[in-house]
C-alpha positions as CSV (number, residue, x, y, z in Angstrom):
1,X,-0.8,2.7,5.6
2,X,-0.6,6.3,7.2
3,X,-3.8,7.1,9.2
4,X,-4.3,10.9,8.6
5,X,-7.5,11.6,10.3
6,X,-9.4,9.1,12.4
7,X,-13.2,9.3,13.2
8,X,-15.5,6.7,14.1
9,X,-16.6,4.6,11.3
10,X,-20.1,5.1,10.2
11,X,-22.6,2.4,10.7
12,X,-24.5,0.7,8.0
13,X,-27.1,3.2,6.5
14,X,-29.6,3.0,3.8
15,X,-29.4,5.2,0.5
16,X,-26.4,3.4,-0.9
17,X,-23.1,1.9,-0.2
18,X,-20.7,2.8,2.7
19,X,-18.0,4.8,1.5
20,X,-16.5,5.3,4.7
21,X,-12.7,5.8,3.7
22,X,-11.1,8.3,1.3
23,X,-7.6,6.7,0.4
24,X,-4.8,8.0,-1.7
25,X,-2.4,5.3,-3.1
26,X,0.7,7.0,-4.2
27,X,3.4,5.3,-6.6
28,X,6.9,6.6,-7.7
29,X,6.2,6.4,-11.4
30,X,3.6,7.9,-13.6
31,X,2.2,4.4,-14.6
32,X,1.7,3.0,-11.0
33,X,-1.7,4.3,-10.2
34,X,-3.3,3.0,-13.7
35,X,-1.8,-0.5,-12.9
36,X,-3.0,-0.6,-9.4
37,X,-6.5,0.3,-10.7
38,X,-6.3,-2.7,-13.1
39,X,-5.7,-5.0,-10.4
40,X,-8.6,-3.4,-8.4
41,X,-10.8,-3.7,-11.3
42,X,-9.8,-7.6,-11.6
43,X,-10.5,-8.1,-7.8
44,X,-14.0,-6.3,-8.3
45,X,-14.9,-8.6,-11.1
46,X,-14.1,-11.7,-9.0
47,X,-16.3,-10.0,-6.1
48,X,-13.3,-9.9,-3.9
49,X,-14.2,-6.4,-3.0
50,X,-16.3,-3.3,-3.9
51,X,-15.4,0.2,-4.4
52,X,-17.6,3.2,-4.5
53,X,-15.6,5.6,-6.6
54,X,-12.0,6.0,-8.1
55,X,-9.8,8.6,-9.9
56,X,-6.3,8.4,-11.2
57,X,-3.8,11.0,-11.1
58,X,-0.6,10.6,-13.3
59,X,2.1,13.3,-13.6
60,X,4.8,12.4,-16.3
61,X,8.2,13.7,-15.3
62,X,9.0,17.0,-17.0
63,X,5.4,18.0,-17.2
64,X,4.1,21.2,-15.4
65,X,0.9,19.7,-14.1
66,X,-0.6,16.0,-13.8
67,X,-3.3,14.5,-15.9
68,X,-6.4,13.0,-14.1
69,X,-9.4,10.9,-14.7
70,X,-12.4,9.5,-12.7
71,X,-12.7,5.9,-12.9
72,X,-15.7,5.0,-11.2
73,X,-16.5,1.5,-10.6
74,X,-16.6,-1.5,-13.0
75,X,-20.5,-1.3,-13.0
76,X,-19.9,2.2,-14.6
77,X,-21.3,3.9,-11.6
78,X,-19.6,6.4,-9.3
79,X,-20.7,7.6,-6.0
80,X,-19.5,11.3,-6.5
81,X,-19.8,13.5,-9.6
82,X,-16.7,14.7,-11.6
83,X,-17.4,18.1,-9.7
84,X,-15.9,16.7,-6.7
85,X,-12.6,15.2,-8.4
86,X,-12.2,18.6,-10.4
87,X,-12.6,20.6,-7.2
88,X,-10.1,18.4,-5.3
89,X,-7.5,18.2,-8.3
90,X,-7.9,21.8,-9.0
91,X,-7.2,22.9,-5.4
92,X,-4.3,20.2,-5.1
93,X,-2.5,21.0,-8.3
94,X,-3.9,23.9,-10.6
95,X,-4.6,26.7,-7.9
96,X,-0.9,26.5,-6.6
97,X,0.4,27.0,-10.3
98,X,-1.8,30.3,-10.5
99,X,-0.6,31.6,-7.0
100,X,2.4,33.3,-6.0
101,X,4.8,31.0,-4.5
102,X,2.3,28.0,-4.9
103,X,0.4,29.4,-1.7
104,X,-3.1,28.3,-1.5
105,X,-5.9,27.7,0.8
106,X,-8.5,25.0,0.0
107,X,-12.1,25.7,-0.6
108,X,-13.7,25.5,3.1
109,X,-16.0,22.7,2.0
110,X,-13.3,20.2,1.4
111,X,-12.2,20.5,5.2
112,X,-16.0,20.2,6.1
113,X,-16.3,17.0,3.9
114,X,-13.5,15.5,5.9
115,X,-10.5,16.4,3.7
116,X,-8.5,18.9,5.9
117,X,-5.9,21.0,4.9
118,X,-3.0,19.1,6.5
119,X,-4.1,16.0,4.4
120,X,-4.2,18.2,1.3
121,X,-0.8,19.5,2.0
122,X,0.7,16.2,2.5
123,X,-0.9,15.1,-0.9
124,X,0.7,18.3,-2.8
125,X,4.0,17.4,-1.3
126,X,3.7,13.7,-2.1
127,X,2.3,13.8,-5.7
128,X,4.8,15.4,-7.9
129,X,6.3,15.1,-11.3
130,X,7.3,11.7,-11.9
131,X,4.6,9.8,-9.7
132,X,1.2,8.8,-9.9
133,X,-1.8,8.2,-7.2
134,X,-4.9,6.3,-7.2
135,X,-7.8,8.0,-5.0
136,X,-10.5,5.6,-3.8
137,X,-13.9,5.9,-1.9
138,X,-14.5,2.5,-0.3
139,X,-14.8,0.8,3.0
140,X,-12.2,-0.2,5.4
141,X,-12.9,-4.0,4.2
142,X,-12.1,-3.1,0.5
143,X,-8.9,-1.2,1.7
144,X,-7.7,-4.2,3.7
145,X,-8.2,-6.5,0.5
146,X,-6.2,-4.1,-1.6
147,X,-3.5,-3.8,0.9
148,X,-3.0,-7.5,1.1
149,X,-2.9,-7.9,-2.6
150,X,0.9,-8.6,-3.7
151,X,0.6,-6.7,-6.9
152,X,-0.2,-3.4,-5.2
153,X,3.1,-3.5,-3.1
154,X,5.5,-0.6,-3.4
155,X,2.8,2.0,-2.8
156,X,2.1,4.3,0.0
157,X,-1.5,4.9,1.2
158,X,-2.8,7.8,3.2
159,X,-6.3,6.9,4.5
160,X,-8.9,9.2,6.2
161,X,-12.0,7.8,7.9
162,X,-15.1,9.6,6.8
163,X,-17.8,10.1,9.5
164,X,-21.3,10.1,8.9
165,X,-21.6,13.9,8.6
166,X,-18.7,13.9,6.2
167,X,-20.2,11.3,4.0
168,X,-23.7,13.0,4.1
169,X,-22.0,16.1,2.9
170,X,-20.0,14.6,0.1
171,X,-23.0,12.7,-1.2
172,X,-25.4,15.8,-1.0
173,X,-23.1,18.2,-2.5
174,X,-21.1,16.0,-4.9
175,X,-23.2,13.1,-5.4
176,X,-23.5,11.5,-8.8
177,X,-27.1,11.1,-8.1
178,X,-30.0,12.6,-6.0
179,X,-29.6,10.2,-3.0
180,X,-29.9,13.1,-0.5
181,X,-32.3,15.6,-2.2
182,X,-33.8,16.6,1.4
183,X,-30.6,17.2,3.3
184,X,-30.5,20.6,5.1
185,X,-27.8,22.1,7.2
């Protein structure tokens, strides 16, 4: 696992589960992320871990762009709305297709929400045609369980720890519910 940006892990708080990490697990084939998601779903069913949200990107060889979908959790819930995943994946993969020489600068809000440009650049360079990636919002304990599972071996993980402020921004701006209706800057 690569630790891209480290902040102090947030303490337990009310208003929902702790999603204190944003991780991206990359695979060297288009079906790897979907297979890993099935393993994680089985682990959730057995109550061995809990995740807050998940999304899958699959980029078949020879295609000019990847396919993606928000998987959420096995309970049918998601910490963030599809707007977050759309903005993230659009800035990672689609905006570079529409700009000269693939140059792009991400929306400022992503950096403010704990996803800096160097992390996005690393993901852009790693997730290419013929690969796939599983994006997770989960606690560090869930990541430890996933990392120890033999059936998810062969993947690389990029993990960034979300501070309290980052999580609050993500939940307020992109939350799947109105958990933070009174939040102000």
